[in-house]
C-alpha positions in Angstrom: 125.4 -36.8 43.3 127.9 -38.2 45.5 127.8 -37.4 49.1 130.7 -37.7 51.8 130.6 -37.3 55.4 132.9 -38.0 58.4 133.1 -37.0 61.6 135.3 -36.8 64.8 135.3 -36.1 68.5 137.3 -33.6 69.6 138.0 -32.9 73.2 137.8 -29.0 73.1 134.5 -26.8 73.8 132.5 -25.8 70.2 133.5 -22.4 70.9 137.0 -22.9 70.8 136.5 -25.3 67.8 134.4 -22.9 66.2 137.2 -20.0 66.3 139.6 -22.4 64.5 137.5 -23.3 61.7 136.5 -19.4 61.0 140.2 -18.7 60.8 140.1 -19.6 57.0 143.7 -18.9 56.2 144.9 -21.4 58.6 142.5 -24.2 57.4 145.4 -25.7 54.9 147.4 -26.7 58.3 144.6 -29.3 59.0 142.7 -29.5 55.5 144.7 -32.0 53.4 143.6 -31.0 50.2 143.7 -27.2 50.4 146.8 -25.3 49.4 145.5 -22.0 50.6 142.2 -20.4 51.8 141.5 -16.7 50.6 138.4 -14.8 51.9 137.5 -12.7 48.6 134.3 -10.9 49.5 134.4 -8.0 51.9 133.1 -9.9 54.8 134.7 -12.5 56.7 131.7 -14.0 58.3 128.0 -14.6 57.7 126.0 -15.6 54.6 127.6 -14.2 51.6 131.2 -14.8 52.8 133.1 -16.0 49.6 136.2 -18.5 49.9 139.0 -19.5 47.2 140.7 -22.7 47.7 143.1 -24.4 45.4 142.4 -27.7 46.1 144.9 -30.8 45.0 142.2 -33.3 44.0 144.8 -35.9 43.3 148.6 -36.6 42.2 149.2 -33.1 42.3 146.3 -31.9 39.8 145.2 -28.5 41.5 141.9 -27.1 41.0 140.2 -23.8 41.7 137.3 -24.2 44.5 134.9 -21.1 45.0 132.7 -21.4 47.6 129.9 -18.7 49.2 128.6 -19.4 52.3 124.8 -20.1 52.4 123.9 -20.7 56.2 126.0 -19.5 59.2 124.6 -20.7 62.6 127.3 -19.1 65.1 129.2 -21.9 66.8 127.3 -24.6 65.0 127.6 -24.6 61.2 128.7 -23.0 58.1 127.5 -24.5 55.0 128.6 -23.6 51.7 127.5 -23.7 47.8 130.4 -24.7 45.5 130.5 -22.2 42.7 133.9 -22.8 41.2 134.3 -23.9 37.4 134.5 -27.6 38.3 133.4 -28.3 41.6 129.8 -28.0 41.8 127.6 -28.8 45.2 127.3 -27.6 48.7 128.8 -29.0 52.0 128.9 -28.0 55.7 131.1 -28.0 58.9 128.7 -28.7 61.6 129.8 -28.8 65.5 127.7 -30.3 68.3 128.2 -30.2 72.0 129.0 -33.0 73.9 130.3 -33.9 77.6 133.6 -35.6 78.0 133.8 -38.5 80.9 135.9 -36.1 83.5 133.0 -33.3 82.8 134.2 -30.9 80.6 132.8 -30.0 77.2 133.9 -31.5 73.8 132.4 -31.3 70.1 131.5 -33.6 67.6 132.5 -32.1 64.0 131.0 -33.3 61.2 132.0 -32.6 57.8 130.0 -33.2 54.6 129.9 -32.6 51.1 127.3 -33.5 48.1 128.9 -32.9 44.9 127.2 -32.4 41.7 129.3 -35.1 39.1 129.9 -33.9 35.7 128.7 -36.3 32.8 125.2 -37.7 34.1 125.1 -41.4 35.1 128.5 -42.1 33.9 129.9 -39.1 36.3 128.0 -40.3 39.3 129.3 -44.0 38.8 132.9 -42.8 38.9 131.9 -40.5 41.7 130.3 -43.4 44.0 133.0 -46.0 42.9 136.1 -43.8 42.9 135.7 -40.3 43.9 133.8 -41.2 47.5 136.1 -43.8 48.5 139.2 -41.4 47.8 137.5 -38.0 49.4 136.2 -40.0 52.4 140.1 -40.7 52.8 141.1 -37.0 52.8 138.5 -36.1 54.9 139.6 -38.5 57.9 143.1 -37.6 57.5 142.0 -34.0 57.7 139.7 -34.5 60.6 142.5 -36.6 62.5 144.9 -33.1 62.1 141.8 -30.8 62.8 141.8 -32.7 66.4 145.6 -32.6 67.0 145.3 -29.1 66.1 142.4 -28.3 68.1 143.8 -30.5 71.2 147.5 -29.4 71.1 146.6 -25.6 70.4 143.7 -24.9 72.9 144.6 -25.3 76.3 142.7 -27.6 78.4 140.0 -25.9 80.8 139.5 -27.8 84.4 136.2 -28.6 85.2 135.5 -26.0 88.0 134.9 -27.6 91.8 131.2 -27.1 92.5 131.4 -29.3 95.5 132.7 -26.5 97.8 
């Protein structure tokens, strides 16, 4: 089993970042390896939501990734189980509120995946030494893009003056 975890601080409140995360079809704007995202279940939110993501794993090789939401904590966490024919495992998006130096709310966004490598010990060895560093790099690029989308798209809300 190989685990990848990356995080980024976004200078926007968690409720605003959450809205970006649950706009499933817009995720390829920031998610570097996703060619598209399609909701294939009748529901779009909550436990049981199913999404299909053709994923560019490297050098233009695209594989299908199917995910089913297994945990949904509104505004805080989306956990998934990868159920596709190739990618197996689980992962999550997690948001934690933070406070910026100017008093506004920010968000710590954590993205982690724990993937079950095929081929037993050999697969685990390859995953740890090749896949994890590569996927970590993709995650970091994706999180930089998410930060930019969130901070550029969402207007800054001034901190209310509480002195008067």
